[in-house]
Backbone as a chain_set.jsonl record, in Angstrom:
{"seq": "ETPFEIESDFDYSGVTLRRPVPCPPGTYCHPGTSSNETVLNHHSSPQPCYGKNYCPEGSSTPNGLGGCPRGHYCRFGSKSQCPVGHYCPQGLWDPLPCEPGTFNYMVGQWECTQCPLGHSCEEYGHVDPPLCLPGYV", "coords": {"N": [[90.033, 129.171, 140.719], [90.757, 125.831, 139.909], [92.36, 122.917, 141.399], [93.298, 121.331, 139.324], [93.832, 122.777, 137.077], [96.259, 124.151, 134.902], [98.437, 126.744, 134.792], [99.651, 128.632, 132.056], [101.849, 130.422, 129.999], [102.192, 129.894, 127.425], [101.083, 129.725, 124.074], [99.133, 127.387, 122.535], [97.715, 127.293, 120.176], [98.715, 127.416, 117.507], [100.123, 125.087, 117.17], [100.84, 121.99, 115.751], [100.265, 118.744, 116.48], [102.404, 115.929, 116.216], [101.957, 112.623, 115.218], [102.216, 109.042, 115.238], [101.405, 107.467, 112.178], [99.484, 105.05, 110.31], [101.332, 103.214, 107.957], [100.887, 103.674, 104.492], [99.499, 101.294, 102.075], [101.83, 99.608, 99.923], [104.048, 100.978, 100.673], [106.718, 101.47, 103.096], [107.466, 102.194, 106.543], [109.627, 103.985, 108.717], [110.246, 103.832, 112.283], [108.368, 106.264, 114.076], [107.357, 107.724, 111.958], [105.653, 110.473, 110.659], [103.821, 111.279, 108.815], [101.583, 110.628, 106.057], [102.207, 110.925, 103.468], [104.422, 110.396, 100.795], [107.776, 111.393, 100.672], [110.506, 111.178, 98.881], [113.471, 109.67, 100.131], [113.246, 110.957, 102.564], [113.079, 110.128, 105.638], [111.119, 110.398, 107.602], [108.81, 110.137, 106.424], [106.565, 107.935, 104.566], [108.182, 105.401, 102.578], [108.793, 104.07, 99.258], [108.247, 100.586, 98.598], [110.348, 97.744, 97.71], [110.525, 96.781, 94.302], [109.017, 94.008, 93.246], [107.834, 93.146, 95.57], [105.375, 92.633, 98.182], [103.742, 94.966, 100.075], [101.693, 95.454, 102.579], [99.39, 97.718, 104.323], [101.02, 99.373, 106.972], [103.594, 98.262, 106.816], [107.023, 97.739, 107.757], [109.497, 97.375, 106.628], [111.466, 97.549, 103.562], [111.056, 95.242, 102.161], [108.578, 94.322, 102.859], [106.067, 91.911, 103.06], [107.49, 90.191, 101.576], [107.971, 88.341, 98.498], [105.498, 88.772, 95.941], [102.287, 87.281, 96.398], [101.113, 84.187, 94.894], [98.791, 84.224, 92.146], [98.51, 86.885, 92.081], [99.948, 90.061, 91.062], [102.622, 92.318, 91.688], [103.477, 95.682, 91.907], [105.829, 97.924, 92.878], [105.242, 97.384, 95.612], [102.438, 97.334, 95.789], [99.596, 95.262, 95.586], [97.849, 93.46, 93.071], [95.061, 91.695, 91.658], [95.484, 88.912, 89.478], [94.612, 89.281, 86.083], [91.884, 88.129, 83.897], [92.594, 85.724, 81.298], [95.24, 85.563, 81.843], [98.023, 84.428, 83.953], [99.504, 84.136, 87.203], [102.189, 83.165, 88.732], [104.006, 83.0, 91.868], [105.54, 86.081, 92.926], [105.585, 88.07, 90.792], [106.021, 90.925, 88.603], [104.515, 91.737, 86.417], [101.468, 90.373, 85.043], [101.367, 87.176, 83.366], [100.528, 86.294, 80.035], [98.175, 83.725, 79.145], [99.428, 80.855, 77.53], [99.461, 79.724, 74.044], [97.119, 77.11, 73.475], [96.132, 77.05, 75.972], [93.857, 78.594, 78.417], [92.146, 81.107, 80.419], [89.513, 82.084, 82.349], [89.041, 83.305, 84.749], [89.761, 85.612, 87.481], [92.744, 86.18, 89.464], [94.292, 83.822, 89.218], [96.869, 81.29, 89.251], [97.722, 79.585, 87.362], [97.063, 78.453, 83.992], [94.313, 76.91, 82.216], [94.128, 73.873, 80.348], [93.203, 73.907, 76.937], [89.976, 72.839, 76.03], [89.004, 69.808, 74.288], [87.842, 70.153, 71.001], [87.747, 72.877, 70.971], [89.327, 76.031, 70.191], [92.455, 77.352, 70.91], [94.551, 79.14, 69.905], [96.051, 81.449, 70.224], [97.849, 83.803, 72.363], [96.728, 84.589, 75.691], [94.01, 83.75, 75.884], [90.563, 83.911, 76.838], [87.955, 82.909, 76.606], [87.685, 80.169, 74.949], [86.921, 79.664, 71.522], [84.643, 77.459, 69.705], [85.898, 74.834, 67.617], [86.19, 75.061, 64.037], [83.816, 73.49, 61.839], [84.7, 70.15, 61.019], [87.241, 70.213, 62.066], [89.374, 69.438, 64.881]], "CA": [[90.965, 128.292, 140.036], [90.72, 124.482, 140.469], [93.712, 122.377, 141.53], [93.7, 120.593, 138.125], [94.186, 123.693, 135.992], [97.676, 124.49, 134.828], [98.641, 128.043, 134.17], [100.731, 128.628, 131.089], [101.946, 131.598, 129.142], [102.441, 129.393, 126.062], [99.89, 129.617, 123.241], [99.169, 126.134, 121.773], [96.781, 127.345, 119.043], [99.392, 127.203, 116.217], [100.946, 123.884, 117.253], [100.285, 120.762, 115.19], [100.883, 117.593, 117.122], [102.812, 114.843, 115.333], [101.572, 111.325, 115.755], [102.473, 107.956, 114.286], [100.279, 107.162, 111.287], [99.73, 103.773, 109.633], [102.014, 103.332, 106.678], [99.968, 103.299, 103.417], [99.876, 100.119, 101.283], [102.824, 99.852, 98.881], [105.171, 101.698, 101.251], [107.145, 101.046, 104.432], [107.739, 103.354, 107.384], [110.553, 103.909, 109.846], [109.583, 104.233, 113.525], [108.199, 107.702, 114.248], [106.846, 108.38, 110.752], [104.624, 111.417, 111.092], [103.042, 111.72, 107.66], [101.216, 109.514, 105.185], [102.597, 111.308, 102.11], [105.808, 110.02, 100.52], [108.808, 112.319, 100.209], [111.632, 110.269, 98.691], [114.674, 109.818, 100.947], [112.935, 111.692, 103.796], [112.66, 108.944, 106.372], [109.99, 110.582, 108.513], [107.624, 109.922, 105.588], [106.584, 106.592, 103.981], [109.082, 105.186, 101.448], [108.312, 102.989, 98.398], [108.805, 99.248, 98.803], [111.108, 97.198, 96.595], [109.825, 96.313, 93.116], [107.997, 92.958, 93.145], [107.406, 92.705, 96.894], [104.049, 93.054, 98.613], [103.781, 95.725, 101.324], [100.374, 95.91, 103.022], [99.405, 98.847, 105.248], [101.764, 99.155, 108.205], [104.883, 97.59, 106.608], [108.139, 98.45, 108.384], [110.736, 97.137, 105.884], [111.242, 97.682, 102.12], [110.652, 93.939, 101.619], [107.198, 94.044, 103.251], [105.837, 90.493, 103.339], [108.289, 89.408, 100.64], [107.486, 88.239, 97.122], [104.06, 88.859, 95.689], [101.671, 85.954, 96.46], [100.623, 83.678, 93.607], [97.459, 84.71, 91.812], [98.586, 88.347, 92.095], [101.202, 90.665, 90.63], [102.914, 93.458, 92.567], [104.332, 96.751, 91.396], [106.232, 98.842, 93.939], [104.616, 97.074, 96.881], [100.98, 97.244, 95.722], [99.16, 93.96, 95.082], [96.664, 93.442, 92.208], [94.687, 90.345, 91.215], [95.83, 88.547, 88.114], [93.414, 89.431, 85.252], [91.483, 87.018, 83.035], [93.492, 85.524, 80.163], [96.618, 85.599, 82.359], [98.301, 83.666, 85.161], [100.501, 84.804, 88.032], [102.879, 82.421, 89.783], [104.484, 83.891, 92.93], [106.637, 87.033, 92.754], [105.607, 88.72, 89.471], [105.813, 92.357, 88.392], [103.425, 91.801, 85.443], [100.834, 89.082, 84.787], [101.79, 86.495, 82.141], [99.369, 85.836, 79.254], [98.075, 82.28, 78.94], [100.1, 80.464, 76.296], [98.602, 78.992, 73.111], [96.734, 75.792, 73.973], [95.553, 77.224, 77.308], [92.984, 79.757, 78.589], [91.786, 81.409, 81.801], [88.38, 83.001, 82.38], [88.86, 83.799, 86.112], [90.82, 86.472, 88.021], [93.479, 85.656, 90.609], [94.759, 82.46, 88.972], [98.329, 81.123, 89.146], [98.008, 78.744, 86.195], [96.002, 78.453, 82.984], [93.667, 75.618, 81.983], [94.309, 73.341, 78.992], [92.073, 74.137, 76.044], [89.214, 71.594, 75.895], [88.865, 69.198, 72.967], [86.769, 70.76, 70.215], [87.866, 74.332, 71.063], [90.565, 76.554, 69.628], [93.225, 78.298, 71.752], [95.766, 79.284, 69.108], [96.772, 82.683, 70.516], [98.141, 84.098, 73.773], [95.746, 85.359, 76.459], [92.609, 83.364, 75.653], [89.648, 83.975, 77.967], [86.833, 82.017, 76.314], [88.078, 79.565, 73.668], [85.802, 79.383, 70.606], [84.536, 76.106, 69.155], [86.637, 74.637, 66.365], [85.39, 75.087, 62.823], [83.385, 72.142, 61.457], [85.707, 69.341, 60.352], [88.506, 70.325, 62.801], [89.285, 69.03, 66.304]], "C": [[90.912, 126.919, 140.729], [92.131, 123.923, 140.562], [94.189, 121.635, 140.282], [94.046, 121.492, 136.944], [95.676, 124.015, 136.059], [97.782, 125.834, 134.129], [99.814, 127.964, 133.211], [100.697, 129.91, 130.289], [102.127, 131.196, 127.682], [101.121, 129.258, 125.324], [100.013, 128.383, 122.354], [98.338, 126.179, 120.488], [97.459, 127.087, 117.696], [100.23, 125.938, 116.16], [100.195, 122.7, 116.658], [101.01, 119.593, 115.83], [101.229, 116.537, 116.085], [102.41, 113.541, 115.995], [101.981, 110.247, 114.767], [101.221, 107.698, 113.457], [100.547, 105.811, 110.644], [100.378, 104.022, 108.27], [101.063, 102.889, 105.565], [100.426, 102.031, 102.678], [100.867, 100.509, 100.188], [104.04, 100.605, 99.371], [105.576, 101.045, 102.569], [107.512, 102.294, 105.209], [108.756, 103.026, 108.467], [109.779, 104.275, 111.108], [109.514, 105.757, 113.633], [107.737, 108.433, 113.013], [105.652, 109.242, 111.127], [103.738, 111.91, 109.959], [102.598, 110.488, 106.884], [101.478, 109.847, 103.723], [104.088, 111.036, 101.92], [106.625, 111.206, 100.034], [110.058, 111.449, 100.112], [112.845, 110.67, 99.522], [114.476, 110.695, 102.188], [112.293, 110.671, 104.719], [111.667, 109.189, 107.495], [108.689, 110.542, 107.711], [107.703, 108.503, 105.009], [107.505, 106.532, 102.755], [108.573, 104.032, 100.596], [108.996, 101.661, 98.715], [109.564, 98.802, 97.559], [110.166, 96.601, 95.559], [108.706, 95.314, 93.229], [107.524, 92.447, 94.5], [106.029, 93.257, 97.223], [104.155, 93.713, 99.982], [102.372, 96.181, 101.692], [100.512, 97.115, 103.95], [100.174, 98.476, 106.519], [103.102, 98.46, 108.039], [106.024, 98.423, 107.191], [109.477, 98.189, 107.708], [110.443, 97.253, 104.387], [110.877, 96.362, 101.448], [109.201, 93.598, 101.944], [107.033, 92.598, 103.674], [106.62, 89.603, 102.386], [107.659, 89.4, 99.256], [105.97, 88.268, 97.031], [103.439, 87.455, 95.72], [101.147, 85.501, 95.101], [99.159, 84.07, 93.424], [97.375, 86.226, 91.782], [99.889, 88.788, 91.438], [101.381, 91.941, 91.449], [103.855, 94.422, 91.877], [104.574, 97.729, 92.525], [105.416, 98.638, 95.21], [103.117, 96.946, 96.88], [100.572, 95.955, 95.023], [97.884, 94.114, 94.252], [96.359, 92.011, 91.813], [95.073, 90.13, 89.768], [94.56, 88.626, 87.251], [93.084, 88.17, 84.449], [92.422, 86.941, 81.836], [94.955, 85.488, 80.552], [96.768, 84.665, 83.545], [99.453, 84.339, 85.893], [101.078, 83.845, 89.068], [103.47, 83.437, 90.781], [105.596, 84.82, 92.459], [106.706, 87.747, 91.421], [105.386, 90.224, 89.537], [104.617, 92.552, 87.464], [102.783, 90.43, 85.301], [101.324, 88.501, 83.46], [100.562, 86.049, 81.359], [99.369, 84.309, 79.147], [98.682, 81.949, 77.578], [99.125, 79.777, 75.354], [98.355, 77.566, 73.62], [96.141, 75.855, 75.369], [94.653, 78.454, 77.326], [92.744, 79.975, 80.077], [90.671, 82.441, 81.803], [88.124, 83.57, 83.785], [90.015, 84.711, 86.522], [91.525, 85.747, 89.16], [94.017, 84.245, 90.44], [96.274, 82.403, 88.826], [98.715, 80.133, 88.07], [96.826, 78.816, 85.242], [95.495, 77.027, 82.792], [93.913, 75.175, 80.543], [93.027, 73.562, 78.175], [91.301, 72.825, 75.864], [89.149, 71.102, 74.442], [87.671, 69.814, 72.255], [86.775, 72.279, 70.272], [89.234, 74.757, 70.546], [91.192, 77.584, 70.569], [94.571, 78.539, 71.082], [96.603, 80.502, 69.469], [97.055, 82.812, 72.011], [96.95, 84.822, 74.404], [94.299, 84.999, 76.236], [91.803, 83.402, 76.946], [88.535, 82.952, 77.795], [87.102, 81.371, 74.952], [86.858, 79.25, 72.792], [85.801, 77.914, 70.168], [85.368, 76.026, 67.875], [85.664, 74.699, 65.188], [84.963, 73.653, 62.475], [84.481, 71.415, 60.665], [87.072, 69.39, 61.023], [88.295, 69.894, 64.257], [90.078, 70.004, 67.134]], "O": [[91.004, 126.829, 141.954], [93.024, 124.409, 139.868], [95.378, 121.331, 140.18], [94.51, 121.004, 135.914], [96.26, 124.132, 137.137], [97.28, 126.023, 133.021], [100.83, 127.329, 133.493], [99.628, 130.416, 129.947], [102.205, 132.055, 126.803], [100.149, 128.74, 125.873], [100.903, 128.327, 121.505], [98.271, 125.177, 119.776], [96.798, 126.565, 116.797], [100.973, 125.734, 115.2], [99.047, 122.44, 117.019], [102.231, 119.475, 115.726], [100.442, 116.275, 115.176], [102.521, 113.394, 117.212], [102.083, 110.518, 113.57], [100.108, 107.712, 113.982], [101.706, 105.446, 110.445], [99.997, 104.938, 107.54], [100.474, 101.814, 105.678], [101.619, 101.729, 102.66], [100.77, 101.586, 99.6], [104.968, 100.856, 98.602], [104.872, 100.18, 103.091], [107.832, 103.329, 104.624], [108.746, 101.943, 109.051], [108.759, 104.958, 111.023], [110.479, 106.454, 113.322], [107.724, 109.664, 113.008], [104.747, 108.792, 111.831], [102.982, 112.865, 110.136], [103.181, 109.415, 107.041], [101.022, 109.129, 102.833], [104.91, 111.392, 102.765], [106.228, 111.924, 99.117], [110.608, 111.03, 101.13], [113.2, 111.846, 99.607], [115.455, 111.127, 102.796], [111.103, 110.38, 104.599], [111.392, 108.276, 108.273], [107.615, 110.86, 108.223], [108.787, 107.921, 104.963], [107.595, 107.493, 101.99], [107.978, 103.098, 101.133], [110.179, 101.625, 99.057], [109.44, 99.404, 96.492], [109.147, 95.998, 95.896], [107.543, 95.71, 93.303], [106.871, 91.405, 94.565], [105.576, 94.228, 96.618], [104.607, 93.087, 100.941], [101.9, 97.192, 101.173], [101.624, 97.49, 104.321], [99.992, 97.389, 107.067], [103.709, 98.09, 109.044], [106.0, 99.652, 107.131], [110.498, 98.715, 108.15], [109.297, 97.076, 103.973], [110.438, 96.352, 100.298], [108.648, 92.668, 101.356], [107.761, 92.108, 104.537], [106.434, 88.386, 102.386], [106.921, 90.311, 98.883], [105.264, 87.836, 97.943], [103.998, 86.528, 95.134], [100.781, 86.323, 94.261], [98.403, 84.224, 94.384], [96.32, 86.794, 91.498], [100.816, 87.994, 91.276], [100.401, 92.567, 91.853], [104.889, 94.032, 91.335], [103.63, 98.3, 93.071], [104.952, 99.604, 95.816], [102.548, 96.493, 97.873], [101.136, 95.597, 93.989], [96.951, 94.805, 94.663], [97.269, 91.199, 91.65], [94.998, 91.04, 88.942], [93.527, 88.088, 87.648], [93.906, 87.26, 84.339], [92.979, 87.951, 81.407], [95.825, 85.392, 79.686], [95.78, 84.166, 84.084], [100.275, 85.024, 85.284], [100.53, 83.717, 90.163], [103.419, 84.639, 90.52], [106.477, 84.418, 91.7], [107.809, 88.014, 90.945], [104.669, 90.729, 90.401], [103.792, 93.435, 87.698], [103.472, 89.417, 85.424], [101.657, 89.246, 82.538], [99.639, 85.483, 81.944], [100.425, 83.682, 79.069], [98.476, 82.669, 76.602], [98.078, 79.296, 75.789], [99.263, 76.907, 74.127], [95.695, 74.839, 75.9], [94.665, 79.259, 76.395], [93.096, 79.129, 80.898], [90.857, 83.555, 81.313], [87.115, 84.241, 84.003], [91.116, 84.604, 85.982], [90.977, 84.815, 89.749], [94.183, 83.533, 91.431], [96.893, 83.349, 88.338], [99.899, 79.86, 87.874], [95.722, 79.194, 85.635], [96.165, 76.062, 83.16], [93.908, 75.997, 79.626], [91.916, 73.414, 78.685], [91.911, 71.797, 75.572], [89.231, 71.891, 73.5], [86.606, 69.975, 72.85], [85.901, 72.918, 69.685], [90.168, 73.958, 70.473], [90.55, 78.555, 70.97], [95.614, 78.182, 71.63], [97.76, 80.586, 69.059], [96.56, 82.025, 72.818], [96.25, 85.578, 73.731], [93.428, 85.857, 76.381], [92.276, 82.988, 78.004], [88.21, 82.216, 78.726], [86.785, 81.957, 73.917], [85.889, 78.649, 73.256], [86.817, 77.224, 70.249], [85.523, 77.009, 67.152], [84.473, 74.425, 65.332], [85.682, 72.705, 62.788], [85.102, 71.985, 59.768], [87.983, 68.679, 60.599], [87.188, 69.976, 64.789], [90.147, 69.862, 68.355]]}, "num_chains": 1, "name": "protein.A"}
């Protein structure tokens, strides 16, 4: 027997050690969280963040980093890029469609572009405005 061995009558084979885990995106964790699966109102598991806020991995409050950044929309703490044909000013739950007279062909935008002269943007959510019919501006 070496001096560094410790004798024990306890069997550790069925013991699962608990450890802190990073809080998944879209959730927040109290100190000592030991799981990465959400169980509502069980504060040793991750909890959903507030509606339109952005909570990256490791958030410790239900507000996360606060309102969703512009160019994105956030649902329950998860951030998504604003899709084409839409715009996303800061703090949105859903992307807003570009209004008539405007368009947007890129993702992650917080404003739409005015429809160019000679093109038609008569509806909501235009991505690629068509040319006007001959004889129209």
